[in-house]
Every structure is written in C-alpha cells, then in structure tokens.
DSSP file (Angstrom, degrees, kcal/mol; ACC not computed):
  #  RESIDUE AA STRUCTURE BP1 BP2  ACC     N-H-->O    O-->H-N    N-H-->O    O-->H-N    TCO  KAPPA ALPHA  PHI   PSI    X-CA   Y-CA   Z-CA
    1    1 A M     >        0   0    0      0, 0.0     4,-2.0     0, 0.0     5,-0.1   0.000 360.0 360.0 360.0 -38.1  -10.6  204.1   21.6
    2    2 A F  H  >  +     0   0    0      1,-0.2     4,-2.8     2,-0.2     5,-0.1   0.912 360.0  50.5 -52.0 -47.6   -8.0  202.5   19.3
    3    3 A R  H  > S+     0   0    0      1,-0.2     4,-3.2     2,-0.2     5,-0.2   0.900 108.2  51.5 -62.9 -43.4   -5.4  205.0   20.3
    4    4 A F  H  > S+     0   0    0      2,-0.2     4,-2.8     1,-0.2    -1,-0.2   0.875 110.5  49.4 -58.8 -40.0   -6.0  204.3   24.0
    5    5 A T  H  X S+     0   0    0     -4,-2.0     4,-2.3     2,-0.2    -2,-0.2   0.948 111.5  49.3 -63.6 -49.1   -5.6  200.5   23.4
    6    6 A E  H  X S+     0   0    0     -4,-2.8     4,-1.8     2,-0.2    -2,-0.2   0.939 113.9  45.0 -56.1 -52.2   -2.4  201.1   21.5
    7    7 A L  H  X S+     0   0    0     -4,-3.2     4,-3.1     1,-0.2     5,-0.2   0.904 109.8  55.7 -55.5 -44.4   -1.0  203.4   24.3
    8    8 A S  H  X S+     0   0    0     -4,-2.8     4,-2.4    -5,-0.2    -1,-0.2   0.926 106.7  50.7 -61.1 -41.7   -2.2  200.9   27.0
    9    9 A A  H  X S+     0   0    0     -4,-2.3     4,-1.0     1,-0.2    -1,-0.2   0.934 112.6  46.0 -61.0 -45.6   -0.2  198.1   25.3
   10   10 A L  H  X S+     0   0    0     -4,-1.8     4,-0.8     2,-0.2     3,-0.3   0.879 111.4  51.9 -58.2 -41.9    3.0  200.4   25.2
   11   11 A A  H ><>S+     0   0    0     -4,-3.1     5,-2.8     1,-0.2     3,-1.0   0.914 107.5  52.3 -67.6 -37.5    2.6  201.4   28.8
   12   12 A Q  H ><5S+     0   0    0     -4,-2.4     3,-1.1    -5,-0.2    -1,-0.2   0.778 100.6  62.6 -64.4 -27.1    2.3  197.8   29.9
   13   13 A L  H 3<5S+     0   0    0     -4,-1.0    -1,-0.2     1,-0.3    -2,-0.2   0.782 110.3  38.6 -68.3 -26.5    5.5  197.0   28.1
   14   14 A V  T <<5S-     0   0    0     -3,-1.0    -1,-0.3    -4,-0.8    -2,-0.2   0.013 122.1-103.5-113.1  26.5    7.4  199.4   30.4
   15   15 A N  T < 5S+     0   0    0     -3,-1.1     2,-0.4     1,-0.2    -3,-0.2   0.812  72.1 144.8  52.5  44.7    5.5  198.5   33.5
   16   16 A V      < -     0   0    0     -5,-2.8    -1,-0.2    -8,-0.1    -2,-0.1  -0.926  57.4-112.5-108.7 136.4    3.3  201.5   33.6
   17   17 A D    >   -     0   0    0     -2,-0.4     3,-1.8     1,-0.2     4,-0.2  -0.531  22.3-149.6 -67.7 116.9   -0.3  201.4   34.8
   18   18 A P  G >  S+     0   0    0      0, 0.0     3,-1.5     0, 0.0     4,-0.4   0.723  91.0  71.6 -61.3 -26.3   -2.4  202.2   31.6
   19   19 A S  G 3  S+     0   0    0      1,-0.3     3,-0.3     2,-0.2     4,-0.1   0.621  87.1  64.7 -74.3  -7.3   -5.1  203.8   33.7
   20   20 A G  G X  S+     0   0    0     -3,-1.8     3,-0.8     1,-0.2    -1,-0.3   0.620  82.1  79.0 -82.1 -12.1   -2.7  206.8   34.3
   21   21 A I  T <  S+     0   0    0     -3,-1.5    -1,-0.2     1,-0.2    -2,-0.2   0.883  95.3  45.1 -63.5 -42.1   -2.9  207.6   30.6
   22   22 A K  T 3  S+     0   0    0     -4,-0.4     2,-0.3    -3,-0.3    -1,-0.2   0.518  90.9 105.9 -83.4  -3.1   -6.3  209.3   31.0
   23   23 A K    <   -     0   0    0     -3,-0.8    -3,-0.0    -4,-0.1     0, 0.0  -0.562  65.6-139.9 -79.7 134.4   -5.3  211.2   34.2
   24   24 A T        -     0   0    0     -2,-0.3     2,-0.1     1,-0.0    -2,-0.1  -0.826  23.0-126.9 -92.4 134.1   -4.7  215.0   33.8
   25   25 A P        -     0   0    0      0, 0.0     2,-0.1     0, 0.0    -1,-0.0  -0.466  20.0-121.7 -78.4 146.6   -1.7  216.1   35.9
   26   26 A D     >  -     0   0    0     -2,-0.1     4,-2.0     1,-0.1     5,-0.1  -0.316  33.4 -96.4 -78.0 173.0   -2.1  219.0   38.4
   27   27 A Y  H  > S+     0   0    0      1,-0.2     4,-2.9     2,-0.2     5,-0.2   0.849 121.3  55.2 -60.2 -40.3    0.0  222.0   38.2
   28   28 A T  H  > S+     0   0    0      1,-0.2     4,-2.7     2,-0.2     5,-0.2   0.926 108.0  50.3 -64.1 -40.8    2.6  221.0   40.7
   29   29 A T  H  > S+     0   0    0      2,-0.2     4,-2.2     1,-0.2    -1,-0.2   0.935 111.3  49.5 -61.8 -44.9    3.2  217.8   38.7
   30   30 A I  H  X S+     0   0    0     -4,-2.0     4,-2.2     1,-0.2    -2,-0.2   0.965 113.8  44.7 -55.2 -56.3    3.6  219.9   35.5
   31   31 A V  H  X S+     0   0    0     -4,-2.9     4,-2.3     1,-0.2    -1,-0.2   0.850 112.7  51.1 -59.8 -38.0    6.1  222.3   37.2
   32   32 A R  H  X S+     0   0    0     -4,-2.7     4,-0.9     2,-0.2    -1,-0.2   0.858 110.4  49.0 -71.5 -30.6    8.0  219.5   38.8
   33   33 A A  H >< S+     0   0    0     -4,-2.2     3,-0.6    -5,-0.2     4,-0.3   0.905 112.9  49.0 -73.4 -36.5    8.4  217.6   35.5
   34   34 A A  H >< S+     0   0    0     -4,-2.2     3,-2.0     1,-0.2    -2,-0.2   0.888 103.6  60.3 -63.2 -41.2    9.5  220.9   33.9
   35   35 A G  H >< S+     0   0    0     -4,-2.3     3,-1.4     1,-0.3     6,-0.5   0.731  91.9  66.7 -61.8 -24.9   12.0  221.4   36.7
   36   36 A R  T << S+     0   0    0     -4,-0.9    -1,-0.3    -3,-0.6    -2,-0.2   0.664 100.3  52.3 -65.2 -14.5   13.8  218.2   35.8
   37   37 A H  T <  S+     0   0    0     -3,-2.0     2,-0.3    -4,-0.3    -1,-0.2   0.238  99.6  74.4-107.4   9.6   14.8  219.8   32.5
   38   38 A V  S X  S-     0   0    0     -3,-1.4     3,-1.2     1,-0.1     7,-0.1  -0.906  87.1-113.1-125.8 157.4   16.3  223.0   34.0
   39   39 A A  T 3  S+     0   0    0     -2,-0.3    -1,-0.1     1,-0.3    -4,-0.0   0.706 110.7  53.4 -57.9 -29.2   19.6  223.5   35.8
   40   40 A F  T 3> S-     0   0    0      1,-0.2     4,-0.5    57,-0.1    -1,-0.3   0.573 104.7-131.9 -91.5  -8.2   18.1  224.4   39.3
   41   41 A G  H <>  -     0   0    0     -3,-1.2     4,-1.7    -6,-0.5    -5,-0.2   0.059  24.9 -66.1  84.5 170.2   15.9  221.2   39.5
   42   42 A P  H  > S+     0   0    0      0, 0.0     4,-2.0     0, 0.0     5,-0.2   0.863 123.3  56.1 -66.1 -42.0   12.4  220.4   40.3
   43   43 A A  H  > S+     0   0    0      1,-0.2     4,-2.3     2,-0.2     5,-0.2   0.888 112.5  43.5 -60.2 -41.5   12.3  221.3   44.0
   44   44 A V  H  X S+     0   0    0     -4,-0.5     4,-2.6     1,-0.2     5,-0.3   0.869 111.7  54.5 -69.8 -36.6   13.5  225.0   43.3
   45   45 A A  H  X S+     0   0    0     -4,-1.7     4,-2.1     2,-0.2    -2,-0.2   0.880 110.7  45.0 -70.4 -34.3   11.2  225.2   40.4
   46   46 A V  H  X S+     0   0    0     -4,-2.0     4,-2.7     2,-0.2     5,-0.2   0.937 114.2  47.9 -69.4 -48.6    8.1  224.2   42.6
   47   47 A V  H  X S+     0   0    0     -4,-2.3     4,-2.5    -5,-0.2    -2,-0.2   0.913 114.2  46.5 -60.5 -43.1    9.0  226.5   45.4
   48   48 A S  H  X S+     0   0    0     -4,-2.6     4,-3.2     2,-0.2     5,-0.3   0.969 112.7  50.2 -65.5 -50.5    9.6  229.5   43.1
   49   49 A W  H  X S+     0   0    0     -4,-2.1     4,-2.9    -5,-0.3     5,-0.2   0.925 111.6  47.6 -52.1 -47.9    6.4  228.8   41.2
   50   50 A K  H  X S+     0   0    0     -4,-2.7     4,-2.5     1,-0.2    -1,-0.2   0.907 113.4  47.5 -62.4 -42.7    4.4  228.6   44.3
   51   51 A A  H  X S+     0   0    0     -4,-2.5     4,-1.9    -5,-0.2    -2,-0.2   0.916 114.8  45.6 -64.1 -42.0    6.0  231.8   45.7
   52   52 A C  H  X S+     0   0    0     -4,-3.2     4,-3.0     2,-0.2    -2,-0.2   0.899 112.1  53.5 -63.3 -40.6    5.4  233.7   42.5
   53   53 A S  H  X S+     0   0    0     -4,-2.9     4,-2.4    -5,-0.3     6,-0.2   0.924 106.5  52.1 -54.8 -47.9    1.8  232.3   42.3
   54   54 A S  H  <>S+     0   0    0     -4,-2.5     5,-2.2     1,-0.2     4,-0.3   0.920 113.1  43.1 -60.7 -43.4    1.1  233.6   45.7
   55   55 A L  H ><5S+     0   0    0     -4,-1.9     3,-1.3     1,-0.2    -1,-0.2   0.923 112.9  52.5 -64.7 -42.6    2.3  237.1   44.9
   56   56 A A  H 3<5S+     0   0    0     -4,-3.0    -2,-0.2     1,-0.3    -1,-0.2   0.842 112.1  45.4 -65.8 -33.1    0.5  237.1   41.6
   57   57 A H  T 3<5S-     0   0    0     -4,-2.4    -1,-0.3    -5,-0.2    -2,-0.2   0.359 110.6-120.8 -95.8   6.7   -2.8  236.1   43.1
   58   58 A G  T < 5 +     0   0    0     -3,-1.3    -3,-0.2    -4,-0.3     2,-0.1   0.805  46.2 172.4  69.7  28.2   -2.5  238.6   46.0
   59   59 A E    > < -     0   0    0     -5,-2.2     3,-0.6    -6,-0.2    -1,-0.2  -0.529  36.1-127.0 -78.0 144.1   -2.6  236.0   48.7
   60   60 A V  T 3> S+     0   0    0      1,-0.2     4,-0.7     2,-0.2    -1,-0.1   0.808 104.5  48.1 -60.9 -37.9   -1.9  237.6   52.2
   61   61 A R  H 3> S+     0   0    0      1,-0.2     4,-1.5     2,-0.2    -1,-0.2   0.657  95.7  74.7 -87.0 -16.2    0.8  235.2   53.3
   62   62 A G  H <> S+     0   0    0     -3,-0.6     4,-2.3    -8,-0.2     5,-0.4   0.944  98.1  42.7 -60.6 -51.8    2.9  235.4   50.0
   63   63 A P  H  > S+     0   0    0      0, 0.0     4,-2.3     0, 0.0    -1,-0.2   0.903 113.4  53.6 -63.5 -36.0    4.4  238.8   50.5
   64   64 A L  H  < S+     0   0    0     -4,-0.7    -2,-0.2     1,-0.2     5,-0.1   0.790 117.3  36.4 -71.0 -26.4    5.1  238.1   54.1
   65   65 A A  H  < S+     0   0    0     -4,-1.5    -1,-0.2    -3,-0.4    -3,-0.1   0.774 126.7  34.7 -88.4 -27.3    7.0  234.9   53.3
   66   66 A Y  H  < S+     0   0    0     -4,-2.3    -2,-0.2    -5,-0.2    21,-0.1   0.800 108.2  61.5-100.5 -37.9    8.6  236.0   50.1
   67   67 A L  S  < S-     0   0    0     -4,-2.3     2,-0.4    -5,-0.4    19,-0.2  -0.373  93.0 -89.9 -93.5 172.1    9.4  239.7   50.6
   68   68 A T  E     -A   85   0A   0     17,-1.5    17,-3.1    -2,-0.1     2,-0.3  -0.666  48.6-178.0 -83.9 133.1   11.6  241.3   53.1
   69   69 A R  E     -A   84   0A   0     -2,-0.4     2,-0.5    15,-0.2    15,-0.2  -0.920  19.5-159.6-131.2 147.9    9.8  242.3   56.2
   70   70 A E  E     -A   83   0A   0     13,-2.1    13,-2.2    -2,-0.3     2,-0.5  -0.947  19.5-138.2-132.3 113.3   10.8  244.1   59.4
   71   71 A V  E     -A   82   0A   0     -2,-0.5    11,-0.3    11,-0.2     3,-0.1  -0.595  19.7-176.9 -78.1 121.0    8.6  243.6   62.5
   72   72 A L  E     -     0   0A   0      9,-3.2     2,-0.3    -2,-0.5    10,-0.2   0.636  53.5 -77.3 -91.4 -20.2    8.3  247.1   64.2
   73   73 A G  E     -A   81   0A   0      8,-1.1     8,-3.6     3,-0.0     2,-0.4  -0.971  62.1 -51.7 148.1-163.3    6.2  245.9   67.2
   74   74 A E  E     -A   80   0A   0     -2,-0.3     6,-0.2     6,-0.3    -3,-0.0  -0.924  24.6-162.0-111.4 136.1    2.8  244.9   68.0
   75   75 A S  E    S-     0   0A   0      4,-2.0     5,-0.1     1,-0.4    -1,-0.1   0.725  87.2 -13.9 -81.8 -27.8   -0.2  247.0   67.1
   76   76 A S  E >  S-A   79   0A   0      3,-1.1     3,-2.8    -3,-0.1    -1,-0.4  -0.923 106.4 -54.1-164.2 161.7   -2.2  245.0   69.6
   77   77 A P  T 3  S+     0   0    0      0, 0.0     3,-0.1     0, 0.0    -2,-0.0  -0.134 125.8   3.9 -50.5 126.2   -1.6  241.7   71.4
   78   78 A G  T 3  S+     0   0    0      1,-0.1     2,-0.6     0, 0.0    -4,-0.0   0.308 107.3 103.6  84.8  -6.6   -0.8  239.0   68.8
   79   79 A V  E <   -A   76   0A   0     -3,-2.8    -4,-2.0     2,-0.0    -3,-1.1  -0.931  61.8-147.7-116.8 114.7   -0.9  241.4   65.9
   80   80 A A  E     -A   74   0A   0     -2,-0.6     2,-0.6    -6,-0.2    -6,-0.3  -0.443   4.2-145.0 -81.9 145.1    2.5  242.4   64.5
   81   81 A L  E     +A   73   0A   0     -8,-3.6    -9,-3.2    -2,-0.2    -8,-1.1  -0.963  35.1 173.3-106.3 116.4    3.1  245.8   62.9
   82   82 A A  E     -A   71   0A   0     -2,-0.6     2,-0.6   -11,-0.3   -11,-0.2  -0.944  35.2-136.8-135.1 148.6    5.5  245.2   60.2
   83   83 A R  E     -A   70   0A   0    -13,-2.2   -13,-2.1    -2,-0.4     2,-0.5  -0.923  25.3-163.1-102.5 118.9    7.2  247.1   57.2
   84   84 A V  E     +A   69   0A   0     -2,-0.6     2,-0.3   -15,-0.2   -15,-0.2  -0.941  14.5 168.8-110.6 121.7    7.3  245.0   54.0
   85   85 A T  E     -A   68   0A   0    -17,-3.1   -17,-1.5    -2,-0.5     2,-0.3  -0.876  39.6 -87.3-131.4 162.0    9.5  245.9   51.3
   86   86 A G        -     0   0    0     -2,-0.3     2,-1.0   -19,-0.2     3,-0.1  -0.492  24.8-147.1 -73.8 130.2   10.7  244.3   48.0
   87   87 A N     >  -     0   0    0     -2,-0.3     4,-2.9     1,-0.2     5,-0.2  -0.853  16.4-167.2 -92.4  97.2   13.7  242.1   48.2
   88   88 A V  H  > S+     0   0    0     -2,-1.0     4,-3.3     1,-0.2     5,-0.3   0.943  81.8  47.3 -59.1 -54.4   15.1  242.9   44.8
   89   89 A L  H  > S+     0   0    0      1,-0.2     4,-2.7     2,-0.2     5,-0.2   0.928 115.3  48.0 -59.3 -42.8   17.7  240.0   44.6
   90   90 A L  H  > S+     0   0    0      2,-0.2     4,-3.0     1,-0.2    -1,-0.2   0.957 114.6  43.7 -57.7 -54.6   15.1  237.5   45.8
   91   91 A L  H  X S+     0   0    0     -4,-2.9     4,-2.6     2,-0.2    -2,-0.2   0.879 112.8  51.9 -63.1 -39.3   12.5  238.6   43.4
   92   92 A D  H  X S+     0   0    0     -4,-3.3     4,-1.9    -5,-0.2    -2,-0.2   0.931 113.9  44.6 -61.4 -46.2   15.0  238.8   40.5
   93   93 A T  H  X S+     0   0    0     -4,-2.7     4,-2.3    -5,-0.3    -2,-0.2   0.916 113.1  51.4 -58.7 -47.3   16.1  235.3   41.2
   94   94 A G  H  X S+     0   0    0     -4,-3.0     4,-2.4    -5,-0.2    -1,-0.2   0.883 110.0  47.6 -54.9 -47.4   12.6  234.1   41.7
   95   95 A V  H  X S+     0   0    0     -4,-2.6     4,-2.4     1,-0.2    -1,-0.2   0.860 112.1  50.7 -72.2 -32.5   11.4  235.6   38.3
   96   96 A R  H  X S+     0   0    0     -4,-1.9     4,-2.3     2,-0.2    -2,-0.2   0.913 111.2  48.1 -70.5 -38.9   14.5  234.1   36.5
   97   97 A V  H  X S+     0   0    0     -4,-2.3     4,-2.5     1,-0.2    -2,-0.2   0.938 112.7  49.5 -68.3 -42.4   13.7  230.7   37.9
   98   98 A A  H  X S+     0   0    0     -4,-2.4     4,-2.5     2,-0.2    -2,-0.2   0.896 110.0  50.2 -57.9 -45.4   10.1  231.1   36.9
   99   99 A I  H  X S+     0   0    0     -4,-2.4     4,-2.5     2,-0.2    -1,-0.2   0.933 111.7  47.2 -59.6 -48.5   10.9  232.1   33.4
  100  100 A G  H  X S+     0   0    0     -4,-2.3     4,-2.2     1,-0.2    -2,-0.2   0.861 111.8  51.6 -61.2 -39.0   13.2  229.1   33.0
  101  101 A T  H  X S+     0   0    0     -4,-2.5     4,-2.8    -5,-0.2    -1,-0.2   0.897 110.7  47.8 -65.9 -39.1   10.6  226.9   34.4
  102  102 A M  H  X S+     0   0    0     -4,-2.5     4,-2.7     2,-0.2    -2,-0.2   0.933 110.5  51.2 -63.7 -44.4    7.9  228.2   32.0
  103  103 A K  H  X S+     0   0    0     -4,-2.5     4,-2.3     1,-0.2    -1,-0.2   0.918 113.9  44.3 -59.8 -43.8   10.2  227.9   29.0
  104  104 A A  H  X S+     0   0    0     -4,-2.2     4,-2.7     2,-0.2    -1,-0.2   0.916 113.2  51.0 -68.2 -39.6   10.9  224.3   30.0
  105  105 A A  H  X S+     0   0    0     -4,-2.8     4,-2.5     2,-0.2    -2,-0.2   0.893 111.4  47.8 -58.5 -41.9    7.2  223.5   30.7
  106  106 A L  H  X S+     0   0    0     -4,-2.7     4,-2.9     2,-0.2    -1,-0.2   0.916 112.6  47.6 -67.8 -43.3    6.1  224.9   27.4
  107  107 A A  H  X S+     0   0    0     -4,-2.3     4,-2.1     2,-0.2    -2,-0.2   0.878 114.5  48.3 -63.1 -41.2    8.8  222.9   25.5
  108  108 A F  H  X S+     0   0    0     -4,-2.7     4,-2.6    -5,-0.2    -2,-0.2   0.886 114.4  46.4 -69.4 -38.7    7.8  219.8   27.5
  109  109 A F  H  X S+     0   0    0     -4,-2.5     4,-2.4    -5,-0.2    -2,-0.2   0.942 112.1  49.7 -62.7 -50.3    4.1  220.5   26.7
  110  110 A T  H  X S+     0   0    0     -4,-2.9     4,-1.0     1,-0.2    -2,-0.2   0.890 112.6  46.8 -58.8 -44.5    4.7  221.2   23.1
  111  111 A K  H >< S+     0   0    0     -4,-2.1     3,-0.9     1,-0.2    -1,-0.2   0.968 115.7  44.7 -63.3 -51.9    6.7  218.0   22.7
  112  112 A R  H 3< S+     0   0    0     -4,-2.6    -2,-0.2     1,-0.2    -1,-0.2   0.764 114.3  49.3 -73.5 -21.4    4.1  215.8   24.5
  113  113 A S  H 3< S+     0   0    0     -4,-2.4    -1,-0.2    -5,-0.2    -2,-0.2   0.604  90.2 101.2 -85.7 -10.8    1.1  217.4   22.7
  114  114 A S  S << S-     0   0    0     -4,-1.0     3,-0.1    -3,-0.9    -3,-0.0  -0.267  86.3 -95.9 -70.2 155.7    2.6  217.0   19.2
  115  115 A A        -     0   0    0      1,-0.1    -1,-0.1    -2,-0.0    -2,-0.1  -0.515  50.1 -99.9 -67.3 140.4    1.5  214.2   17.0
  116  116 A P        -     0   0    0      0, 0.0     2,-0.2     0, 0.0    -1,-0.1  -0.288  39.2-113.5 -65.1 143.9    3.8  211.2   17.2
  117  117 A S              0   0    0      1,-0.1    -3,-0.0    -3,-0.1     0, 0.0  -0.521 360.0 360.0 -81.6 152.5    6.4  211.0   14.3
  118  118 A A              0   0    0     -2,-0.2    -1,-0.1     0, 0.0     0, 0.0   0.448 360.0 360.0 -71.0 360.0    6.1  208.2   11.9
C-alpha cells in the first residue's frame, strides 16, 4: 500500500490520475505504446499485429483481408468463389513489422517491470 501512495503522489505531480496506476492495459494499448519506439510508428504496429493475430488464430476474415485473393465468380447468389494465395511481400513486411514491434514491446515491458533504480 505504501508503494501505491508513493506512486500516487508522483503521478499527481505530473497531472496524471493516480487511479490509472492499478489499471491493466489491453493488448492494443501495449502494441501502440511499443509502436512509438519503432521506425514505422504505432498505427502500423497495431494494424500489423491485428492482421498477424487474425492469421495466427485462424479467423475467417483474416486471410481474406490480408492475403491475395482472386474472385472467380459466385458459387451461389451472394457467395463468392475465390482463390486465396499468399502475398509473399505483404506477409514478409507484416512479419518484419511484427518482430520489430515485439522486440520493442519486450524492451518496454522489461524496463517498466524492473525494480526502480536507486
């Protein structure tokens, strides 16, 4: 409890609401924070992370939005028949952005979770 009181006082000195100290950030907030520390910026980091996450978790819309697709016609009214193939350049770029974001996020996490220096 003493540490929270100490941090609350420090937060108030820089006009930060102390109630935010106990809040756990969501993944988008973490990725956006890490994105501020990489060359391509927070918006690209978040988009890339979401796209890679969609592919990694096997979501139906991920491959359709991120991979190359060619609509061949309709198999029935309102249902497209499409060929989906890997877009190597886009996937390579996305993976490089994701790796850069993960490295920055890990460094940020390590820094923030370390004991304060004296």
